[in-house]
N, C-alpha and C positions, 0 to 999 in steps of 0.2 A: 872376443868383442872387437868392434870396429874402433880403431884408434886414429883414423885419418880425419883431418878437419872437414867440416861439412859446409858446403855452400848451398843453402836451402833454395828449393824451387817451389813455385806454385803451379797448380793445374786445375783442371775441371773434368767432369764426366760428360760425354757428348754422345748423342744418338743421331748420326746422319740419316739413318733410315726413317726417323720421325719427321724430317723436314724436307721441303722441296730442294732439289739439288742446286737450283740457282741461288739459294740462301747460304750455301756452304762457304763460299769465298768471303762473304761479309762476316760470317761468324768467325772464321779463322783469323781474319784481319783484326777484328775487335778483341779476340782472345789475346793475340800478341800485343796489341796496343795497351791492354789492361795489365800486362806484365806477366801473363801466364806462359808457361813453357812446356807443359805436359797435358796431354789429352788422353783420356781412357775411352775406348770404343769397343763395341762388339759383344758385350757380355750377355745380351738378351736377343741376339739377332739370328738364331739358328733357322727360324722359318724363312728368313730372307736369304740366308746362305744356301739352304737346301730345302727347296719348297716341296719336293717329293723325294723319296729314297733314291739317292744317287744322282739327283738332278741339281746341279750346283750353279750358283750365280754369285761370283765374287767381284764382278766388274764394277759394281757400284762402290764397293769398299776400296777397290784399287783407286778409283777416282777420288774418293774421300781422303785417302792417305796422301795422294798427290797434292790435294788442296792444303791439307794441314802441314805437310812438309814444306810447301812453297812459302809458308809464313814462319818457318823455323820452329815449328811445334813438334816435340817428340811425342810418340804415340805408345801407349800401353795397349796392346792387343789382348783380347780376352777370348778364352774358349767359352762357347755359349751353352755349356752343359747344365746350367741351372734352370734352363727353360727349354726342355725338349719339345719339339713341335707336335701338333696333334696326330700327325701320321705315325709318329713313334709309338703312340699308345695303341694304335691299331696293329702295329707290327709286334709289339710286346705288351699285350694287355695285362700281364701279371707283373709289370715293372713298377706299378704304383705302390707306395708305402701303405701300411695298415696301422691304424692307431691302437691304443691300449684296449679299446672297447671292441676291437675287431672290425672297425669300419674302414673301408677303402678310402684313401685320400685322393680325390678325383682330379682330373684335368680341369683347368679353368683359372689358374693363377700362376704360381711358379714353384720351383723346387719339388716337383711332383715325380720323384723317383725314390726307389729303395736302394741304398748303397750295396745291398747284398745281391742285387739282380745282375748276374753275369752277362746277360745279353745287353743290358744298358751300359754296363761297364765297357764292353767291347765297342758299342756305338760311340761312347765318349772318347775312347782311344782313337777310333776311326776319324772322327771330326777333328780331333787335335792333330792327327797325322796329316790330314788334307790341308789344314790351315798352316801347319808347320812347314810343309813342302812349299806352299805358296808364299808365305810371309817370313819364313825363318831368317832370311838375309835382307829383308827390306830395310832400306837405309833410314826410314822414318821411325822404325820401331825400336824403342829403348827398353822394353820389358814386356813380359807376358803375365797376365793374370789368369790363373786356373780357376774355372768355375766362379761362383759368387756367393759369399756369405754362407759357408757351411753352417748348418744348424738353424739358420733363420726359419722361423715358424715351426720350431720343434720338429725338425726333420732328420735328426740323427738316428733316433730310435724308431725302428719299424718292427711290427709283429707279424710280418708276412710269412708265408711258407718258405720263401727263399731265405729269409733271415733265420728261420728255425733250422733248416737243414745246414746252413752255413755255420750256425752257432754250434750245432752238434759236432760238426767236423772240427771246429776250432777247439772245442772242449777235448775231443779225442786226441788232438795234436798236443794239447797242453798237459793232460793228465795221463795219457798213454793207456791207462786201465780204468775201468769203471770203479774198481775197489779204491783206487787212489782218489778219484773224485768224491766218492761217498765219504771217505775219511776226511778229506779237506773241507767239505761242506758240512760235516757233522750230520749226515742224513739219517743216522740212527734215531735222531730226534723226530718225533711224530711219524715214525715208520716211513720216512721219505726215501729210503734206499732204492737205487735203480739197479737193474741187472744188465743193461746195455745203454749205449749213448743215444740210440734212436728213441728211447723212452722219454728223453728229456724234452719237455715243452719250454716255451718262453714264459717268463715270470709275470704273466698278466692273467686277469680273470680268475684268480684263485679265491677261495672262500674268505680267507683272511690274508694277512701279509705273507708273501712267499719267503722262502729261505733267503736271508740277507746275503749269504755267500753266492747263491744263485744270481741274485740281482746284481751284485758287484761284478761278477764275471760277465754277465750279459752287457753291462755298461762298458767293460773293458773290450769285449768283442766288438760292440758297436763303434767304439772309438777306433779300433784297429781297422774296421771297414772303411772309415773315412780316410785314414792314413793310406790304406792300400789303394783306394780310388784316386786320391790325389797323386800318389806315387806313379800310378799307371800313366796318367797324363804327363807328368813331369818327365818320365823316362822317354816318351816319344818326342816331346818337344826338344829335349836335350840333343837329339840326333840332328836337329835342324838349326839350332840357334845357340849362341853364346851369351845372349842378353839375359838379364836376371829374370828368374821365375818368382812369382808373387802370388799370395792369396790375400783377400781382404776379409779378415776376421771381424767379429762383432763385439759389442759391449755386454758385459755381464753374462757371458756364455761359457759354460763349463762342461758341455755335453760330450766333448771329445778332447783328447790331449793335444793341445796346440803345439807343444814342443815336438811331438812325434811327427805331426804334419809338417812342421817347420824344418825337420831334418832333410826334406827333399826339395826345399826351396832356398832362394838366395836372399829374399827380402820379405819381412813380415809387414803387412799393412792392416789397418783396421778402419772401421766406419764410425766416425765420432758424431754423435747426436746428443749434445749435452742437455738440451731442454726436454727432449723426449725421455731420455734416460733418468732425469731427475724425477719424473712423474712415476714411471713404471718399473724402474730398475734400481731404486735407491730406498733403503730402509731409513726413513727419517720422519720427523714429526711434521705435521701440517704447517706449523710455524716455520720450520726450516725450509720446507718446499716453497712456501709463500715468499720467504725472504730472497731465495735464489731462483725464483720462478723464471726470470728472464736472463739468468746468467749460467744456470746449471750448478751442480754440486762442485765446490772448490777443489775436490780431490779425486773425483771419479774419473775424469778424463786423464789426469796425470797418472793415476794408477795403471790405466790401460796403456798409456804411452810407455811406462817403464816395463810392464809385462810384455808387450809386443817387441820392445827393444831386446828383451831377453830371448823371446821366441825367434827373432831374426838374427840372433847372435851379433847384435850391434847395428844391423841395418834395418831400418823400418821407415814406413810412410804413414800418413793419414790418406787413405784412398778416397774417402768420402767425408767431407767436413760440412756440417750443417751451416747453411748461410741465411736461413730465415725460418718461418714456421714450417713444420713438417705436417704430414697428413695422418700419421698412424697412432699417435699418443691419445690418451683420453681427452686432453686439452692441448692446444698447440699455440702457445704464445710466440710473439716475435722476440728475437734477441734484443737486449738492451743495446743502445748505440755504443759501439766500441767493443762489443763482446766477440764478434767474428775476428777482429784484429787480435784481441787478447787470446782467443783459442788458438789462432795461428802461431803466435809467438810462444805460447805455452808448449805447443808441439815442438817447435824449433829448440826451445830450452831443454827439452828432453831428447834432443839429437835427431829429430826427424829430418830426413833428407828431402821430403816433399810433403806438401799439403795440397790436396785436390778438393775443390768445392763441388758438392753435389746439388744441383747439376747446372749446366750452362743456361738452359732455358726451361722454364716451367712448362710442363706438358699440359695441353688443354683437353686431354682425353684420358680415359682409363683410370686405373686404380690410384695413381699418384698425382692426379691433376691438381690437388690442393697443396702439393709439396713445392715450396718456393725454390727458385734458382737464382742465378746471378742476373738473368733477364726475366722479365714478365712474359706471358704467352704472346703478347703483341710485340715482342723484341725490344721493348723499352727497358732501360736499366731498372733493376729492382732497388729496394731501399738500401741494400748493402753494397751496391756496385762501387760507389766512390770510396767506401771503407776498404774494399779489396784493393783498389788502386793505391790508396795511401799505404796500405800494408806492403804492397809490392815495392813501392818506392823506398820504404824504410828498410826492407830486406836488402836492397841493392847497396845501401850505405852501411849495413850491419857488418859486412865482411864475413869471413869464415868463422864458424863456430867450432871451437876445439872440444872434443869429447873429454870426459874425465871420469875416472872411477869414483863412485861415491864412497864415503867412509862407513856407510851403513848398508847392510844387505838384508833382504826379506825373502825367505824361501816360500815359494808357492807351488802347490802340488794338485794337479787335476784329480788324481785317484783319491786323494783325501776328500775332495769335494763330493765325489760319487759315494764314498763310504758313508759320509755323514748325512747325505741325502737319503741313503738307504736305511740307516739306523741312527737317526738324530738324537734319540733318547729324550729330547725335549723339543717342543714345537718351534722354539726360537733359535735352535742351534743350526747355523749355516756357516760352512767353512769359508766360503767367499766373503761373507760379511765379517767373520772373525779376522781374516787376513787384512781386509780393507780397513777395519778399525785400528789395527796395528799401524798400517800405512798412514792413516789419517793422523794418528798421534805423532808419528815421526814428522809429518809435514807441519803440524801445529807447533812443533819445536824448531821450525826453520831448517830441517834437515833434508838433504837430497838422498835419494834411495835408489839402490839397484835391486831389482827383483831377480832371483836366481831359481833355476829348476832344481828339483830334488836330487838330480843326478850330478850336481855340482862336484867338481873334482878338486877345487882349491878355494881357500878363503883368503889367500894372500892379498894384502893391501887393504883389507877391511879392519875396522876397529870394533865394530859391533855387528853381530848377526842375530836375526830373530827367526825362529821356526815354530810358528803356531799351528796346532791342529794336524800335524802329520799323522797319517794313518799308522804306518809302521816305519821304523827307522830305515831309510834307504841304505843300500849296501855301501859301507865305507863312511857314511855320514857322521856317525858318532865318533869314529876315529879322527875325522877332520876336526870335530868340535873339541875333543880331548886335547888335541895338539894346538888349538887356536890360542893365540896370545891375547886376543881382545876379549870383550864381554859377549857372552852367548846367553840369549834368553830363549828357553825351550818351553813348549806347552802354551796353553793347556791342551790336553788330550793327545799330545804327541807321543808316538810309540805305544799307544794304548791297545793296539790290536796287532794280530798277525796279518799277513797279506791276504789271508782268506777270511778276515773279519771275525776272528775268534780271540778270546782273551789269552794273552801269552803267559807263560811261566818261565822265569820269575815275573812277578807282577810289574806292570809299568810304573814309571817310565824306563826303568832298567838302564840308567845312565851310570857307567862304571864308577866314576869319581864322585858321585852324588848319592848320599844316603837318603833315599826318598822312595817310598812305596805307596801307591794308591790303593787304599783298602776298600773304598767305595765312592760312588759318585751320586750327587743329587742334582736335579734340575728343577727350576722354578720359573714362574711367569715373570715377565718384565715388570709387572706391577708389584712384585715382592722381592726387591733386591736385598742383599746382605751388606750392611754398612761396614766400612773399613775404619780402623782406628785413625789412620792418617788422612781420612777424607775420601769422598766418593764411595763407591759400592761395587760389589760383584753382582753381575746380572747373569741370568740364564743357567750358568754352569759352575759347579763347585765340587772339587775333589777333596775328600778327606784322606790325608796322607800320614803314614808313619815315618817319622824323620828325626834325626838328631841334628839336622842342619839349622842354622839360625833362621828364624822367621823375619824376613825384611818387611813383609806386609801381612796383616792378619785382620780378620773380622772382629767386630766389637765383642763377640763371645769367645775370642781366642783361637779360632780356626786359622791355621797357616794358609796364606794365599800366595806368597812369593818366598821361596826358600833358596838358600845357597850362600856359603861363605867364600867360595872361590870365585873365579871369573865366570863359572857356569851357574846359571840360575834356572830354577824351574818354577813356572807360573801355574798354580793349582786351580785357577778360576778365570773367569772372563770379566775383567774390570770394565766399568762403565767409562764413558769418554773422559770424564774428569780424572779418574784414577789412572786410566791408561796413559794420558798425557803426562801426568806427574811421575809415574813409574818409568816411562821411557826417558824423560828428562834426566832423572836421577842416574839411570844406567848409562846414558850418553856421557854425562859428566864424569862418571867413574871410568869410562873408556877414553877420557881426554878429548871428547868431541865438543866443540863449541855449540851451545844451545842458544837459540834466539826465539823467545816466545812471540808468536805472531798474533796480531790482532785478528779477531774473527773474520774470516773471509779473505784474509791476505796470506799469500803463499810465496815461497822463495825457492828458486832453483839455481844451482851453480853449475857451470860447465868449466872446461879448462881455460876459457877465455872471457866469459861473461857471467855476471850475476843478474838474474831476472827477478823482479818483484812484481807480483800480480795482485791487483785489487779486484776481487770478484764481487765487491759490494756495489749497491746502487747509489752509494753516497761516498764522498771523499773521506779518506782515512789518513791519519798521520802515522808514519812509521820511521823510526830511526832518524828523525829530523827532516824527513821529506814528506810532502803532502801528495798523496796519490789521488787523482781524481777518480770518479766512478768509472768502473770498467776500464781501468788504465793499466799500462805496463811501464815499469821503470827498468831501463837496461843500463848496466854499467860494465865497462871493460875491467877485467881483473889484471 
């Protein structure tokens, strides 16, 4: 993890190809005057870089870089592979992805490629090579973004023939023999046994649900295709540049393993759109969404900040920060006054090195013309312009932000998300939501959190670790937990399957020092919770366990929900928000961690140098003797 103090920077996303060249100087001047120091360019410009196969024009980008550099702006150059030009489809007509219903996903927007198409992979490497040769040592370039928003518009999974053949090869490399695959998948069930790898189709268009092991392996394969595609571009760029390599991930996306993609990069970034995500990527009541309609969910951005800090091994940015109404959500309200400033400082509190606003100027044409920027289409300042100026000035006086390891860690695993999507057992079981509810409970108790990958090798420095919903115990993880001196909360559903999605023997959770065995599981609708003796209820998921351990929580009918007399506890169900917050608070106190119950919508984050208090409410709130105005941030030096 990065241990160096951070001097945060602000930036924006700019498209010189969209605007008259005589406008560039004024744009760059205004960016610098506003306090911005980073500009991202090029991610959608392939048709202007290469209008025909092998016919290149980079002169316009050369001039744009000179203009930006003349005003002291550092540039993130992007490979434009998220938007292959139309001639590419003529050259490789089978490069387009295919959806689950067998329909080709046509040209006419973006991300129109299948990760398994080797011809397009080589085209992507080729354009990265050409750009690396030209700009790898350019003095203005401070980083490279590879592609743009992997998985956006559901583009990781493709059911093309290219994907089928690549999947068959992937399976043969993994299992070596078809008998091994048949045994791992349990193909004796329903006479699904294969005699050779070429018989294996993709898991779509089956009469009823396909074999869950088949689905999970196809998801693993699809994730590996993303990682391989990213790695291919990263390797060629590394031959030309020593500047950091970056990708801009998205919110609430689990279609591929971000940790594996991050292994070939230097910085993780993500695209933060709090108001759009509140509407279509948050499980919350209508009342909750109405309350935070112009602020965004108080925890969703923070969760992703901590997740991508882990993906980037401590180095991370916000590559796109919402500055106004967007164009893509069912409804698109404007941020409450002060929220863009709050979102910016929230990212900084989670150790962001940079926050870049999307975009500099609102486009007057094409798909995103209703997406606000820092400038209106007529180049006049948008509503948030002065707020960004204020934020920039305040950052200059903030000084360096020292990172700090949190006292609490939460383990997040992409494979577990795929497993429970494949076999949820109940309509409301979603592993992302489960982990997020744990995270929200920690934040409601005023706790800072580090998110860890399932491959974590050490828990040193933590006082409490939480591991909800892990598919199978990662290699060495239980040994780490057994030797952990702090409080460990495992479950629900953790260790409940093998890596091939079958029930293990001995029965789960199979934690050596804990006498606890799951005998069966029941799921139930959100409208039928199981009340707890100590208050709150269990929702969605409840395991019946055989145990001699003390029941720390139980339902009113006596079913154990939280068991364990040592520092290792097992959670047998999914507590609702009230019970989750109460359980987390009790375990934190047991681990000698200070708990501060936060008012609704108020959140706290501590670094090594500062304490940040955020009021996500649309009204003033009193906390610990201070009055926080609506959408305000209180910053104290520690």
